[in-house]
N, C-alpha and C positions, 0 to 999 in steps of 0.2 A: 503525515504521509511521506513527506520528503525525507524525514529522518529514517523512517522504516525502509524506504527505498535505498538510502545510503548504506544502511546496515546490510541489506540483501546483497548489494553490489560488493561491499567489503567482504562478505562471507564467500561470495563466488571467487573473488580474487584470491583470498586466503586458501580456499579449497584447491583452486587451480594451481597455485604456487606449491602446495603440498604434493599434489599429484605429479607435477613436473619434477619436483625434488625426488619423490619416490622412484619415478622412472629413471632418473639419473643414477640414483643409488643402485638400482637393479642392473643397469647397464654396466656400471663400474664393477659390480660384484661379478658379473658374467665374464668380464675381462680378466679379473684375478683368478676366477675359477679355471678359465682356459689356459692360464699360465701355471696352473697347479699351486697357486698361492692360496691354499685353502684357509689358512688362519686369517688372512686379510678378507677373503671372500665371506667367511662366517660373520664377521662384524658387520659387513655391509648387508648381507641377506637378513640378518636379525633386525637391522634398522628398517629394512623394507617391510619385514613381516609386522613390525610394530605399527607401521603406517597403515598397512592393509594386509589382513591375514589371508594370503593367497596360497593355493595348492602349489604353485610354482616355487615360491620361496621356501615352503616346508620341504618339498622334495629336494631342493638344492642344499638346504641345511642338513638334511639326512645324509646326502651324498658327501658333503664336506666333512662332517663329523666321522663318517665311516672311513674316509681316507686317512684322517689323522688318528683313527682308532680310539675315539671317545665313544664307547659303546652305549653308555646310558643316554647320552645326548642323541645318538643315532636312533635308539629305540623310541625316544620321546618324539622326535620329529617324524619318523615314519609312522608312528601311531596316529599322529595328527593327519598325515598325508592320506593314509588309507581310509580315514573317516570322512574325508571331504568328497564332495560330488566330483564325478569325472576322474577320479583317481585311477592311475594306470595299474594294470595287473602286476607289473614288475615291482611296484611299491609293496605289495604283499610279500613277495620274496625277500625284499630288503628288510622288511619288518620281522619276518621269521628268523632271518640270520642274526639280526640284532638281539632278538629275544634269546636265541641260543647263546650268543656271546655273553649275555647277562645271566646265564644259568637258569633261565626260565624255560626249561625244556618242554614241559607239558603244554605251555602256551605256544611255544615254537612249533610243536607238532601240529597243532590246530591250524596255524597259519600256513605251514607247508602243505597241508591237505587242501586248504582253501585255494592256495596258489595252483595246485595241480588241477583242481576242478575248473578254475577260471581260465587257466592257460590251455588246458586240454591236450597239448602235445608234449607234456613233460614225460620223458622216458621213465618207465616203471622202475628201472634199475636205479635211477637218480632219486626218485621218491623213496624207495626202500632204504637207500643209503642215508637220507636225511632222517627218516623215522628211526632206523636202527641206531644211528648216532645219538639221538635224543634219549632213547631207551637205555643204551649202554652207559651214557653219561650219568643218568640218574642212579643206575646200579653201582657204578664206580664211586660216586660221591657217598653212597650209603655204606660202602665197604672199602674205605681208603686203605692203601698199602702202608706199611710201617716205614714211611719215608719222611724225613724232616727236610723242609725246604726253607732256607733262611736267606733273606735279602742281604747281600754284601754291601752294606751302606757305606763302607769305607771307599768303595769304588764308584758307587752310583751317585748321580746328581738328579736334578729335576729335568735333565735332558735325556738322551738315549745312550745306554751302555749295553753292549752285547758282544757275543762272539769271542769267548775266552780261548786262549791257546797257551799251552805250557812251553815256555822258552827257557831251557836250562832250569834254574830254580825260581824263575819269575813268571808272572802271568801277564800276557799281552791281550788287550781287548780293544774294542772299537767304540768310539763315542763321538757325538756331535756337540760336545760342550765347547765353550769359547776358550781359545788358547792364544793369548796375546803375544806369546813368545814363539809362535810357530814359525819355523824356517821353511815350511813346505809350500810356500806361495811364490808366485812370480808375477810379473807385471803384464803378462799376456791376457788380453780381454777374451771374454766369451763371445761366440758368434751371437747374432741377434735372433732371438726365438721368434719374434713376431714382426720383424722388419723395422722396428722402431726402438724397442727397449732392450738394453743389455742386462742380462741377469746379474743380480748382485754377486760380487765375488766373495763375500763373507757370509751371506745368509742364504740358506736353501729355502726357497719360497714354499715348497710343499709342507714343511714342518715349521717354518719360521725360526729354525735353529741354524747353527753353523754347519759346515760340511763335515762329513765323517773323517776322523783321523785315528791312527793307531796310538795307543797309550800303553805304558809299561809300569807295572808295580815294581819299584826298585826296593828289594828287600834289605839292601844295605842302609837305606835311609828311611824305609817304611813309608815311602811317598809314591805318588803317581806322577810320572813324567812322560813327555812326548817321546814316542819311540824314534830313535835316531835313524830315520830312513828318508832320504831325499828322493822324491818321486817326480818333481817338476810339474805337478798339477795343482790347480786351485780347487779342484772338485773332490768328489768322494775318494777316500782310501779306506777300503773295507777290511773285513776280518782276515786274519793271517793264520798260517800253519807252518810249523817248523819241523825239520828233521831232528832226530833224537840228539845228535851231537851239537845242535844249535848253529850249524854252519851254513844252512840253506833255508830260505823261507819262500813261501808262496802266498800271494794276497790278491785281492781284487782292487781295482781302481777305475775311475771314469776319467777319460781324457776327451778333449774335443778333437776329433779327427781332422787331418788336413783337408780331406775332401769329404764334404758333408752332404748327405742326401736330404732333399726337401720333399714335403708332401703338401701339395696345393699351396706352394709358396711359403710354407712354414717349416721350421726345423723338425725333422723326425725325432723320435725317441733316441737318445744317446745311450747305447748299450754299455754294460760293464765288461771288463776284460780281466784276465788273470795275468799277473806278472810274477817274476821270481828274481831273487837277489841272493848273492853269496858273499860271505865274509872274505875280505882280502887279508894279506899277511899282517896288516896294521890293525886288524880287528874291526874295520869299518865295513858297512854294507855297500856293495858295488851298485852302480847305476842299474836300475831294474831292466830286465829283459822280458819282452812279450812272449807269452805262451804261444806255442806253435799253431794252435787251432783257434786263436782269436779271429773274429770277423765282426768288427765293431759296427759296420753298417748293415749287418744281416741278423745277428743274434747276440745274446749275452752269454758269457761264460763266467761263472763265479763260484763262491763257497768252496775254495780249494781245501783239500785235506791231503797232505803228503804223508806217506807211510814213514815209519821210523828210519828205515834204511834208504829212503829217497827214491825207491824204484817203482812206486805205484802212486799215481795221482788221481784221487777221486774228486769230482766236481759236479756242478749242476749246469744245465744249459737248456735253452729253448731252441736249439738248432733244429732244422727241419727233420721230419720223419721220426719225431719222438712220440711218446704216448699221450702227452697232454701239455700242460703249461711248461714248467721246468722239470727236466728229467735228471736222474742220477747217471753219471758216466764214470768210467775209469780208463786211464791210459797207463800202459806198462812201458817201462824203459827198456829199450833194446840193448843189445850187446855193445853197440856203438855209442850209447849214451843219449840217443834220440828218443822222443816220445812216439810210441806206436799209435795207430789210429784209435780214436775214442770208441769204447764199447758201451753200448746202452745196457744198463742193468735192468732188463725187461721184467725180471721177476719182482722188482720192487716198485717200478714206476706205474703211475695211474694217470687218469685223465686230468687230475688236479696238478698241484705243484709239489714236487719233492725238493727238500732243502737240506743243507748243513750236514753232510756225511761225516762220520768219525768212526774209528776202530780202536778198541782197547787191546790190552795185552793178551786177552783170552779169545781173540777172534770174534768178539761180539761187534756187530755192525749196527750203528745207530744213525738214524736220519729222522727228519720231520716231513710230514705230509698233510695236506688238507684234502686228499682224495680218497681217504679210507674212513672206516667207521671210527669216529673220534668225538671229542668233546666240543669242538668248534675251533675254527682257525687251524693253525698248524699244531699237530700232536707229535710227540716223540714216539718212535717205534724201535724195536730191537729185533734183529735177526742174527743168525750165526753163519760165519763163513766156514764151511767144511769141505776140504778138498776142492777148493775153487768154486763150490756151489753155495748158494745162499738159501737159508731156510725161510719158511713163511714168517713174515714179520708179525710181531705181537705188540699191541698197544700197551704202553707202560703204565696206564691207569692213572688214578688220582691219588695224591696231589702232584705227581710229576707233571702230569698234564692238567690243563685248566680250560675253561671255555674260550680263552684267548689264544694267542700265538705262543707256542712253546717250542724252542728250537735251540740249535747250537749246543747240544748235549756233549759235554766234555768230561769223560772219565779220567780221574787222577789215580785212584786206587780201585780195588774191587768193590768198595762200598761207598766211595765218596767221589765228588766231582762238582762240576758246575753246569748250569744251563741258563738260557736266556728266555725271558718272558715279558710280555706287556700286560700281565695280570694287574688289575686295578689297584691292588694294595702296594704297588711299587712306588718308588720316589719320583720316577719320571715316565717316559714312554716305554722303551724297553729297559729292563734292569737285569743285572747279573745276580743269579741266585746260586748258593751252594746247596748240594743235596747230600744226605747221609742216610743210610739204612739204619733204623733204630728199632729197639724192641717195643712192643705194644704196652700201653699202660692199662691199669685196672680201675682207675678213678673215672667217674662218669658225671656228666652234666646233662640234664634233660629238662624238657618243658613243653609248652604249647604256645602257638601263635594264635591270638584271638582278636576279633574285631572289637574295638573299644566300646562302640555303642550297643552292639547286639550280643556281644559275648560269644558269637559263633566262631568256630575254628576257621583258620585261614589255611587252606591247602596250597601246596606248591610255593609257599613263601621261601625266599632265599635267606638262609641263616648263616652268618659268618662269625666264626670264633677266632679272634686274633690274640695270640699270646704276646704280651708286652715284650718288645725286642725279640720276637720270634715269628713263627709262621702263621699264616691264615688258612684255616680249613673251612670249607663250606659244605652245607647239606641242604636238602629240600624237606619241607614239612610234608607229612603224609596227609591222607584225606581227613584226618582228625586234628590236624594242626600240630602233630607231635614232631619233635626233633630230639637228637641226642648226640653228644660228643664224648670222646675220651679226654681226660685232663692229665697233665703232668703234676707231680708233687710240688707243693709250695710255689705255685706260679700264679701270676696275675693275668687277667684276660679282659678283652672288650668283646661284647657280643652285640651284633647288629642284625636286625631282621628287616627285610624289605619285601614288599608285596605290591603288585601293580595296583595303581590308584589309591595307595595308602602312603602316609608319611612314615619314613623309617623310624625305628626305635633303637636306642642304644643303652646298654647298661655295662657296668664293670663288675667283675667278680674275681674271687680268688679261691684256689683249691685249699688254702689254709682253713677254709670253713669246714673241711671234711675231718671232723673230730670223732663223731660217733657213727658215721656212715660213709660208705664209698660213693654216695650219690648226692648231688645237689639238684634240686628241682626248682624251676622258676618259670612262670607263665609271663608272657609279654603281650601287651596290647598295642594295636596299631590303629591310628585315626585315619578315617577316610578323607581323601582330599576332595573338598567341595569348591568348585569354581565359583568365583564372584560372590562369595559369602563374606560379609564384613566381619572382621575379627578385631576386637579392641586390644590394643597393647596396654597392659596395665602400667600405671605410673609414668606414662610418657606425657608429661605436662610441660607447659612453657610459661615463663613469666609474662606478665601483662605487657602487651604491645612489643614482645621480643620473640625472636626466632632461634636464638642460640640453644644448642643442645646442653641441657643441664646434666650434672653428674648423675642424678638419679635416673634421668632418661637414658643416658648412655648404657647403664646397666641393663635396661630392658631391651634396648636396640641390639645389644650384643647377643641376647637370646634369639632375636630374629635372624641375626647374622649366622648363628649356629644352625638354625633351621634350614637356611638357604645353602649352607655348606654341606649339611647332611643330605640334602635333597637337591642335587645340582641341576635338575631339569626344571625346577619350579621358577616361574616368573611371578612377580607380585606388583600390585599397585599399592603404593604407600600413600594414604590419605591423611591430611591434616585438617583439623576443625578449630574454629574460634568460638568464643562466646559472642553474644549479640551486641555488646557495647561497641560503639564506634559505628561509622556508616558502612553500608553493605560492601561498597567498592573497596574501601580500606581493608575490611576483614578478609575479602577474597584475596587481595594481594598479600596480606600478612600470612594467610594460611598456605598460600603457594610458596612463600618464602620459607615457612617452617617445614613444609614437605620437602623442599629442595635441600634444606639443611640436613634433614634426617637421611635422605637418600645419599647425599655426599658423604655423610658419616659412614654409611654402610659400604660405599664404594672404597673409601679409604681403608676399610677393614678387609678388603680383598674380594668384594662381590662385584661381578661384571656389570658394567653400567647398563647393558641392554636388558638385564633381568629385572630392573626396578624402574617403575614409572612414578614420578611425583605428581600428586593430584591435590590441589587445594580446594576445599569445599566451603570455605568461609563459614558463615553462620547458617548454611542451608539445611543442616541435619542436626539440630539441637536435640539433646537427650531429655530435656525437661521443659518446664513452663517458661524458662527465662528468655523470652523473645524480646524484641524491641519494646521499651517502655515498661517492662515488668520489673518490679522491685525484687531483687534476689540477693542472697548473701554471696560473699566472695567464694565460699566453698561450692555453692551451686553454680556459679559462673565457671569455676575451675573445672568442674565436671565436663563442661562442653569444650574446654581447651584440651583436646585429646588427639591421639594419633591412632589410626586404624590401618589394617592391611587386608587385602583380599588376593587370593591366588587367581591369576588370569591365564596361566598355562601350567600344565603338570607334566 
């Protein structure tokens, strides 16, 4: 009785300790969330969710991943949140938006309609916009334009690159990559955001990366170098625009103002501003001068585009009396060289956000918006400037636009140029892509998406066709699971099919197979994700009384690593089992050691630690008769020394 009482007391102490630790983790996660340090907050919220699966942690994880634009993770967490008791109505809206960002337009429509019913006061105009956007996106994906979109890997990194501008014969762009030789820093500290902690002068907490800087592709050396502009700020320096002669540039930056406004004792949002610089006689850029209509404590002014002759400045701002979030404006230069009052481009602005204006040599006006019928996030639109008037904007369709943010459309010729996007096939967050109008092809690849167990068609599955070293095109399966793509001659591809609650499937193919026909046909099967179902990993065995990962086991663990990389929202419990030889306590400890070793192996292969839990089962789940005292062969005992996994989150 005394022993049992001691165990009960010990259990209470351990449980209380875990509860206190979980509460501490949540508290620290909330602090990081409040400071916009979303990458740090995610790790902490995930730790808290592993301790206790709460609605609060799921909601916060959805919000964090949304802010750093990891849309698959956003969808996964909001799917969990809307399925829990007492979930907020706003979670349905967040879930709908995440589905839309992941090309799941039919499912997104269902959630938008659910939200409108639950919320009751959603304006009909807004609901129609959501539904029309989903329907239009499906149509655009089924009839893509003859445009090739290529990731400019020579400029992109695993960080964020965006906002190209033509500077003489070079390209200037924005990036938050690390640059150890940067001369654009000084020793001035930031003001304290929360009264105690000074923000890091090298790392932007929102993304976990460095602050934005301007970079230049130097064609003389075919390298990327820091743009030679001294701004005197340790914070962001954003996208730039140049006059045709390359003698004047406009750009955005963030500085800490001398007089800073506070809200409830905390620092208010620091707005961005436009600055400009001119080249002096020595060919150096002069000290930047503030744009006339900056008001850093009241609103932001950014995304400048200067006309070739330097007489018209287009930009965006959330200054008062606009139509919505950020609006498009233009300032015209007066005869005295001053900028006239900003003019709101009312024919283009919506209740949403308009961004990144640009004009080509044919008076085509390009901008991005999330307030019009579009595919999701920011879409690129085209209008025409005729006699000072702007025509009705037209969505540029797919694949110029994607379910993610597509912006900073930069025409170079009548058929080529660059755009920026955070579509998931990129190298980092935002990437720079080149575009080119290309003729359509006549080769075709088609097939069906089917359930592996039932052989039934999977409607609305997202099918992605990626040309090796080329672009990615997506489509949705119809009600019979059918899909089809056009192929280029003599090209290699990777095909991926994804469907909600199924594990993704990938294959490779080549158009070289088209010898006697212009069509390749291939059906693909997807396996349903079943939570908490034990799956044995074949050939994951351990030597007797040892926990080291053998070479044959590593091969099999690599397959599990691939499953987790192909399905980034899945969490698993990896279990290890021993045979019955040795005492129970020793076997339990040995199995935990083996499970830990397997998990560490997978972490070393790039799997996030919060996604895997190690569980030692000892000899508690034998597969055969070989329990304590039973005479068995080595092969029979080996069968019990195994590793299993089960999916605990999808």
